[in-house]
C-alpha positions in Angstrom: 0.2 0.3 0.0 1.4 3.4 -0.9 0.8 5.1 2.4 2.7 8.1 1.9 1.5 8.7 -1.7 -2.3 10.9 -2.2 -4.4 9.5 -5.5 -6.2 12.2 -7.6 -9.0 9.8 -9.7 -10.3 11.5 -12.4 -13.1 9.8 -13.8 -15.7 10.7 -16.5 -16.3 9.7 -20.7 -14.9 12.7 -22.3 -17.1 11.2 -24.8 -20.1 13.0 -23.6 -19.4 16.5 -22.8 -18.8 18.0 -19.5 -19.6 14.4 -18.4 -16.2 14.0 -18.5 -15.4 17.1 -16.7 -13.0 14.5 -13.7 -10.5 13.6 -17.0 -10.7 16.8 -18.1 -9.6 18.1 -14.4 -6.9 15.4 -14.4 -5.3 17.2 -17.5 -6.0 20.4 -15.8 -3.8 19.5 -13.0 -1.0 17.7 -14.9 0.3 21.2 -15.8 0.0 22.9 -13.1 2.5 22.2 -9.5 1.6 19.7 -6.3 3.3 18.0 -4.0 5.4 15.6 -4.2 3.4 12.7 -3.0 0.5 13.1 -5.7 -0.3 10.9 -8.5 -2.4 11.4 -10.9 -4.8 9.1 -12.5 -7.7 8.8 -15.6 -10.1 6.4 -14.1 -11.7 6.7 -17.3 -15.4 5.8 -17.0 -15.0 4.2 -13.8 -15.4 0.6 -13.6 -13.9 -2.5 -11.0 -10.4 -2.0 -12.9 -9.5 0.8 -10.3 -10.5 -1.7 -7.5 -6.6 -2.6 -7.6 -5.1 1.1 -8.0 -7.5 2.4 -4.9 -6.6 -0.2 -3.3 -3.5 1.4 -3.3 -3.7 3.9 -1.5 -4.8 5.8 2.2 -6.4 8.7 0.4 -8.3 9.8 -2.8 -9.5 12.4 -3.6 -12.2 11.2 -7.0 -13.3 14.1 -9.8 -16.4 14.0 -10.7 -19.5 15.3 -12.7 -23.1 15.1 -10.2 -26.6 14.9 -11.5 -28.8 16.9 -9.7 -30.3 20.4 -8.9 -27.6 22.7 -8.0 -26.6 25.1 -10.8 -24.8 23.7 -13.9 -21.0 24.2 -12.3 -21.7 24.2 -9.5 -18.5 22.5 -7.0 -18.8 20.4 -3.9 -17.1 18.9 -2.0 -17.3 15.7 0.8 -16.1 13.2 2.5 -17.8 9.7 2.0 -17.5 6.8 3.8 -20.6 4.4 2.6 -21.6 4.1 -1.2 -24.7 5.3 -0.1 -22.6 9.0 1.2 -21.7 9.8 -2.8 -24.8 12.1 -4.4 -27.6 9.9 -5.9 -27.1 10.4 -8.9 -23.8 10.4 -10.3 -23.4 10.3 -13.8 -23.4 7.6 -16.9 -21.5 5.7 -14.5 -23.1 5.7 -11.3 -23.5 2.1 -10.8 -20.1 1.2 -12.1 -18.3 3.6 -9.0 -20.7 2.7 -6.6 -20.4 -1.0 -6.7 -16.6 -0.7 -6.7 -16.9 1.8 -3.1 -18.9 -1.3 -1.8 -15.7 -3.8 -3.5 -13.0 -1.1 -0.9 -15.8 -1.6 2.2 -16.3 -5.0 1.6 -12.5 -6.0 0.9 -11.6 -3.6 4.0 -9.6 -1.7 1.7 -11.4 0.9 1.2 -9.1 4.7 1.7 -10.1 7.7 3.1 -11.7 9.7 0.7 -12.6 13.0 -1.1 -15.0 13.7 -3.5 -15.1 16.7 -5.5 -18.1 16.8 -7.5 -19.5 19.3 -10.9 -22.6 19.9 -11.2 -23.7 19.3 -14.8 -27.1 19.7 -17.9 -28.4 16.3 -17.5 -28.8 16.5 -21.2 -25.2 15.9 -22.7 -24.7 15.5 -26.2 -21.6 13.6 -27.8 -18.8 15.8 -28.4 -15.2 16.1 -26.8 -15.7 19.4 -25.8 -16.5 20.5 -22.3 -19.3 23.6 -22.2 -18.2 27.1 -21.3 -19.4 27.4 -17.7 -17.9 24.1 -16.7 -14.5 24.3 -18.5 -14.9 27.9 -16.4 -14.7 25.7 -13.5 -11.3 23.7 -13.7 -8.8 26.7 -11.6 -12.2 26.6 -9.2 -10.8 22.4 -8.9 -7.2 23.0 -8.8 -8.2 25.0 -5.5 -9.9 23.3 -4.0 -8.2 19.6 -4.5 -5.3 22.7 -2.9 -7.1 22.8 -0.4 -8.1 19.2 0.7 -4.2 19.0 0.5 -3.8 21.7 2.8 -5.8 19.8 5.0 -4.3 16.2 4.3 -0.5 17.7 5.0 -1.4 19.5 8.0 -2.8 16.6 9.5 -0.3 14.5 8.6 2.0 16.8 10.6 0.0 16.0 13.6 
């Protein structure tokens, strides 16, 4: 287990416009300065193939799109502990992620997790581009990631 490293995992389908925000965020973060003990991973549309990757870490920051009542582009940060803590309407890969989280819990490999979500319009057209409203959130996603990392670093020093 990679006890000292932190995984930042972006989830999403880049063929479905804003639904791919997690993957676009990882690409954005690759161009930014992050602590040396942070690993970035494009998790695509999620699924059980991520089980072994996530199990290597004690701390994971996941970035994903969510459907809901919040206006498009709304950012939230939550600390889910169970699959039921995840937003009820994660985008097109909802079932796979919840199953993945349940598998991590059942195997005792569940990392401490933080979830950064970006609200998207439920009606996505095929396309690899983000809408202006959602793409404009990339710098703010970076700030949220830095905030979570700073908090984790402070905890580490205590």
